[in-house]
C-alpha positions in Angstrom: -10.1 2.4 19.2 -8.4 5.8 18.9 -6.8 6.8 15.6 -3.3 7.0 17.2 -3.7 3.4 18.5 -4.9 2.2 15.1 -1.9 3.8 13.4 0.5 2.3 16.0 -1.0 -1.1 15.7 -0.9 -1.1 11.9 2.7 0.0 11.8 3.6 -2.5 14.5 1.9 -5.3 12.6 3.7 -4.4 9.4 7.1 -4.2 11.2 6.6 -7.5 12.9 5.4 -9.2 9.7 8.3 -7.8 7.7 10.9 -8.8 10.3 9.4 -12.3 10.8 9.3 -12.9 7.0 12.8 -11.6 6.4 14.2 -13.6 9.4 12.4 -16.8 8.3 13.5 -16.5 4.7 17.1 -15.7 5.7 17.3 -18.5 8.2 15.7 -21.0 5.8 18.1 -20.0 2.9 21.1 -19.9 5.2 20.4 -23.2 6.7 19.7 -24.9 3.4 22.7 -23.4 1.7 25.0 -24.1 4.6 23.9 -27.7 4.4 24.5 -27.8 0.7 27.8 -26.0 1.1 28.9 -28.4 3.8 27.9 -31.4 1.7 29.7 -30.0 -1.3 32.8 -29.2 0.7 32.8 -32.7 2.1 32.4 -34.2 -1.4 35.1 -32.1 -2.9 37.4 -32.7 0.1 36.8 -36.5 -0.2 37.3 -36.4 -3.9 40.6 -34.5 -3.6 42.0 -36.7 -0.8 40.9 -39.9 -2.4 42.4 -38.9 -5.8 45.7 -37.9 -4.1 45.8 -41.0 -2.0 45.2 -43.1 -5.1 48.0 -41.3 -6.9 50.5 -41.8 -4.1 49.5 -45.5 -3.6 49.7 -46.1 -7.4 52.9 -44.4 -8.1 55.0 -44.8 -5.0 56.0 -41.2 -5.1 54.6 -37.7 -5.3 56.6 -36.9 -8.4 54.3 -35.8 -11.3 51.4 -35.0 -9.0 51.1 -31.4 -10.2 49.0 -32.3 -13.2 46.5 -34.1 -10.8 46.4 -31.1 -8.5 45.7 -28.7 -11.4 42.9 -31.0 -12.6 41.4 -31.3 -9.2 41.5 -27.5 -8.7 39.7 -27.0 -11.9 37.0 -29.6 -11.1 36.3 -28.5 -7.5 37.1 -24.8 -7.6 39.3 -25.2 -4.5 42.7 -23.7 -4.1 44.9 -26.8 -3.3 48.4 -26.7 -1.8 50.2 -30.0 -1.0 53.5 -30.8 0.6 55.3 -33.2 3.0 57.5 -32.6 6.0 60.6 -33.8 4.2 60.0 -32.2 0.8 58.1 -29.0 1.8 55.6 -27.6 -0.6 55.2 -29.8 -3.7 52.4 -28.1 -5.7 50.1 -25.0 -5.5 47.0 -24.8 -7.8 47.3 -20.9 -7.9 50.8 -21.2 -9.4 49.8 -24.0 -11.7 46.9 -22.0 -13.0 49.0 -18.9 -13.6 47.6 -16.9 -10.6 49.4 -15.0 -7.9 49.5 -17.2 -4.8 46.9 -16.0 -2.3 47.0 -16.2 1.5 45.8 -19.6 2.8 42.6 -20.2 4.6 42.2 -20.9 8.3 41.0 -24.5 7.9 43.4 -27.1 9.4 45.4 -29.1 6.8 44.3 -32.6 5.8 46.7 -35.6 6.0 46.7 -38.0 3.1 48.7 -41.2 3.8 49.0 -43.4 0.7 50.7 -46.3 2.4 48.7 -49.5 2.6 47.4 -51.0 5.8 48.7 -54.4 6.9 45.9 -57.0 6.9 45.8 -60.6 7.9 43.2 -63.3 7.3 40.9 -63.8 10.3 42.0 -66.5 12.7 45.7 -66.1 12.3 47.7 -66.4 15.5 50.4 -64.0 16.7 53.2 -66.3 15.7 52.1 -66.6 12.1 51.5 -62.9 11.8 55.0 -62.2 13.3 56.6 -64.6 10.9 55.0 -63.1 7.8 55.4 -59.4 8.6 59.1 -59.1 7.8 58.6 -60.7 4.4 55.7 -58.3 3.6 57.8 -55.3 4.6 60.6 -56.4 2.3 58.2 -57.2 -0.5 56.4 -53.8 -0.2 59.7 -51.9 0.0 61.0 -53.6 -3.1 57.7 -53.1 -5.1 57.2 -49.4 -4.1 60.7 -48.5 -5.0 60.2 -50.0 -8.4 56.9 -48.3 -8.9 58.6 -44.9 -8.0 61.3 -45.6 -10.6 58.7 -46.3 -13.3 56.8 -43.1 -12.4 59.9 -41.0 -12.6 60.6 -42.5 -16.0 57.1 -41.6 -17.1 55.9 -45.2 -17.6 52.4 -46.2 -16.5 52.0 -48.3 -13.4 49.2 -50.8 -12.9 48.3 -51.5 -9.3 46.6 -54.7 -8.1 45.5 -55.7 -4.7 47.8 -58.4 -3.3 47.9 -60.5 -0.2 47.8 -58.9 3.3 46.5 -55.6 1.9 49.7 -54.9 0.0 49.6 -53.4 -3.6 51.1 -55.4 -6.4 52.7 -53.2 -9.1 52.7 -54.3 -12.7 54.3 -53.0 -15.8 53.0 -54.4 -19.1 51.3 -57.3 -17.4 54.6 -58.4 -15.7 55.4 -58.4 -12.1 58.2 -55.9 -11.5 61.6 -57.5 -11.0 63.0 -57.9 -7.5 59.6 -58.3 -5.9 59.6 -61.7 -4.1 56.0 -61.1 -3.1 54.6 -63.9 -5.3 57.2 -66.4 -4.0 57.3 -65.4 -0.4 53.8 -64.3 0.3 51.8 -66.7 -1.8 52.3 -69.8 0.3 49.6 -71.1 2.5 50.2 -69.9 6.1 50.8 -72.5 8.8 47.9 -72.8 11.2 48.3 -73.6 14.9 46.2 -76.0 16.6 42.5 -75.0 16.4 42.1 -75.3 20.1 45.0 -73.0 20.7 43.8 -70.5 18.1 40.4 -70.4 19.7 42.0 -69.8 23.0 43.7 -66.6 21.7 42.1 -63.7 23.2 40.7 -61.1 20.7 42.2 -58.3 22.7 45.7 -59.8 22.5 45.3 -60.3 18.7 44.3 -56.6 18.3 47.3 -55.5 20.3 49.7 -57.6 18.3 48.1 -56.4 15.0 48.5 -52.7 16.1 52.1 -53.3 17.1 52.9 -55.0 13.8 51.3 -52.2 11.9 53.4 -49.7 13.7 56.5 -51.6 13.0 55.5 -51.8 9.3 54.9 -48.1 9.1 58.3 -47.3 10.8 60.2 -49.7 8.5 58.5 -48.5 5.3 58.8 -44.8 6.1 62.1 -44.4 4.2 60.9 -46.1 1.0 57.2 -45.3 0.7 55.7 -41.9 -0.2 55.5 -39.6 2.8 52.1 -38.6 4.2 50.9 -35.6 2.2 49.7 -32.4 3.8 46.8 -30.9 1.8 45.6 -27.3 2.4 42.3 -26.2 0.8 40.8 -22.7 0.2 42.0 -19.1 0.4 41.0 -16.1 2.4 39.2 -14.4 -0.5 37.2 -17.4 -1.7 33.7 -16.2 -2.5 32.2 -19.4 -1.1 28.4 -20.0 -1.2 26.1 -17.0 -1.5 22.4 -16.6 -0.7 20.1 -16.9 -3.6 18.7 -13.5 -4.6 15.4 -14.8 -6.0 13.5 -15.8 -2.9 14.9 -12.8 -1.0 13.7 -10.4 -3.7 10.3 -12.1 -3.8 9.7 -11.8 0.0 11.0 -8.2 -0.1 8.6 -7.4 -2.9 5.7 -9.0 -0.9 6.6 -7.0 2.2 6.9 -3.8 0.2 3.5 -4.5 -1.4 2.0 -5.1 2.1 3.5 -1.9 3.4 2.2 0.1 0.4 -1.2 -1.4 0.8 -1.3 -0.6 4.5 0.0 2.9 3.7 -2.8 3.4 1.1 -5.4 2.3 3.5 -4.1 4.5 6.3 -3.8 7.5 3.9 -7.3 6.9 2.7 -8.6 6.7 6.3 -6.8 10.0 7.2 -7.1 12.0 4.0 -10.8 11.4 3.2 -12.0 13.1 6.4 -9.3 15.7 6.1 -10.4 16.5 2.5 -14.0 16.8 3.7 -12.9 19.1 6.5 -10.9 21.2 4.0 -13.8 21.5 1.6 -16.2 22.4 4.5 -13.9 25.0 6.0 -13.4 26.5 2.6 -17.2 26.7 2.2 -17.4 28.3 5.7 -14.9 30.9 4.6 -17.0 31.6 1.5 -20.1 32.2 3.6 -21.8 28.8 3.3 -22.5 28.3 7.0 -24.7 25.2 6.4 -21.7 23.0 5.5 -21.2 20.0 7.7 -18.9 16.9 7.6 -19.8 13.3 8.3 -18.5 12.3 11.7 -18.8 8.7 12.8 -16.7 6.6 15.2 -14.9 7.4 18.4 -11.4 8.2 17.2 -9.6 11.6 17.0 -10.7 12.2 13.4 -14.3 11.6 14.2 -14.0 13.9 17.3 -12.4 16.6 15.0 -15.3 16.3 12.6 -17.9 16.7 15.5 -16.0 19.7 16.8 -16.0 21.2 13.4 -19.7 20.6 13.1 -20.3 22.2 16.5 -18.2 25.2 15.5 -20.1 25.6 12.2 -23.4 25.3 14.0 -22.3 27.9 16.5 -21.2 30.2 13.7 -24.5 29.7 11.9 -26.4 30.4 15.1 -24.4 33.5 15.7 -25.0 34.7 12.2 -28.7 34.1 12.6 -28.7 35.9 15.9 -26.9 38.8 14.3 -29.4 38.9 11.4 -32.3 38.8 13.9 -30.7 41.5 15.9 -30.3 43.8 12.9 -33.9 43.1 12.0 -35.1 43.7 15.5 -33.3 46.9 15.8 -34.7 48.1 12.5 -38.1 47.1 13.6 -37.8 48.8 16.9 -36.6 52.1 15.4 -38.5 52.2 12.1 -42.0 52.7 13.4 -41.2 55.4 16.0 -38.9 57.2 13.6 -41.5 57.1 11.0 -44.0 58.6 13.4 -41.5 61.3 14.4 -40.9 62.1 10.7 -44.6 62.3 10.0 -45.2 64.6 12.9 -42.2 66.8 12.0 -43.3 67.0 8.3 -46.8 67.9 9.4 -45.5 70.6 11.7 -43.3 72.0 9.0 -46.2 72.0 6.5 -48.5 73.7 9.0 -50.9 70.8 9.1 -50.5 70.5 12.9 -49.9 73.1 15.5 -47.0 72.6 18.0 -49.1 72.5 21.2 -47.8 71.3 24.6 -49.5 67.9 24.3 -48.0 67.1 20.9 -44.5 68.2 22.1 -44.8 66.0 25.2 -45.7 63.0 23.0 -42.8 63.6 20.7 -40.4 64.0 23.6 -41.7 60.8 25.2 -41.1 59.0 21.9 -37.5 60.4 21.6 -36.8 59.2 25.2 -38.0 55.7 24.3 -35.7 55.6 21.3 -32.8 56.9 23.4 -33.5 54.2 26.0 -33.4 51.5 23.3 -30.1 52.9 22.1 -28.7 53.1 25.6 -29.8 49.5 26.3 -28.1 48.3 23.1 -24.9 50.1 24.1 -25.0 48.6 27.7 -25.6 45.1 26.3 -22.8 45.4 23.8 -20.4 46.7 26.4 -21.5 44.0 28.9 -21.0 41.1 26.3 -17.7 42.6 25.3 -16.5 42.7 28.9 -16.1 46.5 28.7 -19.0 47.6 30.9 -17.6 49.5 33.8 -18.4 48.3 37.4 -17.7 50.0 40.7 -17.9 47.2 43.1 -18.1 47.6 46.9 -19.7 45.9 49.9 -23.4 46.4 50.1 -26.5 45.3 51.9 -28.9 43.2 49.8 -31.9 44.4 52.0 -31.1 48.0 51.0 -30.8 46.9 47.3 -34.3 45.2 47.4 -35.9 48.1 49.2 -34.5 50.7 46.8 -35.8 48.7 43.9 -39.3 48.4 45.5 -39.3 52.2 46.1 -38.3 53.0 42.6 -41.1 51.0 41.0 -43.8 51.6 43.5 -45.3 54.5 41.5 -45.4 52.5 38.3 -46.9 49.5 40.0 -49.6 51.7 41.7 -50.4 53.3 38.4 -50.9 49.8 36.8 -53.0 48.6 39.8 -50.4 46.1 40.9 -49.3 45.5 44.5 -45.5 45.6 44.9 -43.9 44.4 48.2 -40.6 43.1 49.6 -40.4 40.2 52.1 -37.9 37.8 53.7 -34.4 37.9 55.2 -35.5 39.3 58.6 -33.6 41.9 60.5 -29.8 42.4 60.1 -27.6 42.8 57.1 -27.4 40.5 54.1 -24.0 41.1 52.6 -23.2 41.3 48.9 -20.2 42.6 47.0 -20.8 44.3 43.6 -21.8 47.4 41.8 -25.1 48.6 43.5 -26.2 50.7 40.5 -25.8 47.9 38.0 -27.4 45.3 40.3 -30.3 47.8 40.8 -30.5 48.1 37.0 -30.7 44.4 36.6 -33.2 43.9 39.4 -35.3 46.8 38.1 -35.5 45.3 34.6 -36.9 42.1 36.2 -39.4 44.1 38.4 -40.5 46.3 35.5 -41.0 43.3 33.3 -43.1 41.6 36.0 -45.3 44.7 36.6 -46.0 45.0 32.8 -47.1 41.4 32.6 -49.3 41.4 35.7 -52.9 42.4 35.3 -54.5 45.0 37.6 -55.4 43.6 40.9 -52.4 41.2 40.9 -49.2 41.5 42.8 -45.4 41.4 42.5 -43.3 40.4 45.4 -39.5 40.7 46.0 -38.3 37.8 48.2 -34.8 37.9 49.8 -33.2 34.8 51.1 -29.6 33.8 52.1 -28.5 30.1 52.3 -25.7 27.9 51.2 -23.4 30.9 50.8 -25.8 32.2 48.2 -28.0 35.3 48.2 -31.2 34.8 46.3 -33.5 37.6 45.2 -36.7 36.3 43.7 -39.2 38.5 41.7 -42.5 36.6 41.9 -45.6 37.9 40.0 -49.2 36.7 39.4 -49.2 37.4 35.7 -50.3 35.2 32.9 -47.2 33.1 32.9 -44.9 32.0 30.1 -45.4 28.8 28.1 -42.6 26.2 28.5 -41.8 26.4 24.8 -40.9 30.1 25.2 -38.7 29.8 28.2 -35.5 29.1 26.2 -35.9 32.4 24.3 -36.6 34.7 27.3 -33.1 36.2 27.3 -32.8 36.6 23.5 -32.5 40.2 22.3 -35.8 41.9 21.3 -37.7 38.7 22.0 -41.2 39.1 23.4 -43.8 36.5 24.4 -46.4 38.7 22.7 -46.3 37.7 19.0 -47.7 41.1 18.1 -44.7 42.8 19.7 -46.9 45.5 21.2 -44.9 48.5 22.4 -47.3 49.3 25.2 -46.5 46.0 27.0 -43.3 44.8 25.3 -40.7 47.3 26.4 -37.5 47.4 24.4 -37.0 43.7 24.4 -33.5 44.1 25.9 -34.1 44.3 29.6 -33.8 40.5 30.4 -30.6 40.2 28.2 -29.0 43.1 30.1 -30.1 41.7 33.5 -28.7 38.3 32.8 -25.3 39.7 31.6 -25.0 42.0 34.6 -25.7 39.2 37.0 -23.2 36.9 35.1 -20.5 39.6 35.5 -21.1 39.4 39.2 -20.5 35.6 39.1 -24.2 34.8 39.5 -27.1 33.5 37.5 -30.8 34.2 36.7 -33.2 31.3 37.2 -36.7 31.2 35.7 -39.8 29.2 36.7 -43.2 29.9 35.2 -46.7 28.3 34.9 -49.3 29.6 32.5 -52.2 31.2 34.4 -50.4 31.2 37.7 -47.4 33.5 37.2 -43.6 33.6 36.9 -40.6 33.7 39.2 -37.3 35.2 38.2 -34.6 34.5 40.8 -31.2 36.3 40.9 -28.6 34.1 42.6 -25.4 35.8 43.7 -22.5 34.5 45.8 -22.2 35.8 49.3 -18.8 37.4 50.1 -16.3 35.4 52.2 -14.1 36.9 54.9 -16.6 39.4 56.4 -17.5 42.8 55.1 -15.4 44.1 52.3 -13.9 40.6 51.8 -14.8 40.6 48.1 -15.9 37.7 45.9 -13.5 35.2 44.2 -13.9 35.0 40.4 -13.8 31.8 38.4 -9.9 31.9 38.4 -9.7 32.3 42.2 -8.7 36.0 42.0 -10.3 38.4 44.4 -12.9 40.7 42.7 -12.6 43.9 44.9 
């Protein structure tokens, strides 16, 4: 899994977990507290309405109810306003508690009706209920008026449950005067024939009872306490609030989880970054052997492997540079020492400056100059600053010119040099003929030096698959497979003794490969010990006819 995907997955997991935990806690708290709040509101509403209903039923009037309203407001914490249609507002708990009256809430008002419900024993017929109802009305109107008078006078009123659901008001254990309830309503009601009572339909009885109750309510409206309108709450009531403890606990847990994940992520990122920083600092200080551990398949591991490859490349480059300096010193030290010795001997008169000695010294100077020229050519080629004069040319002419130039050297070494292949006609190439001749000549000269007398070197020209191939095949001693990767290294020779007679400058193959690479080609090598070697120069054939040029790696025409 890539590092980016791991980071995204970790952040997503933390975000989902935090959101889920917060949502679950909030929903759980909100649901529970809403239930508790609703239950508490119902309880307080029931307590308020029942207390007010009991007051109205027990006093026959709403006079003096303010003290009860103040007590209920203190017990329930509700803002209570009561009133009737006829009297208007009777009491407001804000005013009673010395507060400035607040705007009312949006909840609908509650209706508290303290008037009793007319009740009859089961089995009474319509005639009996109709006969008793006027007496009950008169009795209730008389009793409730008396109870209201007692309340206005500040005297306590005792309420008992009487017949037919009507209250019986008492003062000091006596039935208030003017209440004929005991005389008129205490007699045993007359019953109709049992068969006739059973024949009464239940539906008819219910309709009669509802009608009588309505008549009772209408007739007692003028004397009984009016239905009370109760309004609870205010717009700025705080209401129920969420508990802070569980919320803070979950928030702390989520925070701890996020911090833990951040620490793990920071450790996963910063540990390899610190290692890279320390290793890069070591590289800057010259410690090219520094490497960083790189395991896994994510971007951090790939960065570590890239750093290790870069460090290895720098170390190899440093080693090549050191070897190059050593090789140059080795190549120049011995001949310069010889030249110095001869010059000192000539100066001291030990030797005489004859023609043979001067020719030897001149040959040695030419050899050193060739090494220096080869070094300069190689440095310019690798820097991309070597000058090329490209033009269309014939590969047959290139091969033939190279064979002619090295024929004398090959004959002197007892080696046969020939050119074969390609048949009649023109084999087109596009490049610098002098540089290509130089590269091919380095290969031919190297083959001649490593071929024993009586052997042969053959130049083979072939054109196929839009490629021109020029092979230099010899019958020399061959090159071991272990030495093939080092053939193009500077100053490297297969001869461990680095003999100057057979080793050359050690730069010819490196220069040849660089010149061929600059012509968008390659040098291939195949060798077998005891059989010989084959160096093949592979160059692209020009497209578009003579003078068409060769496209470089970017598709641009190389004229």
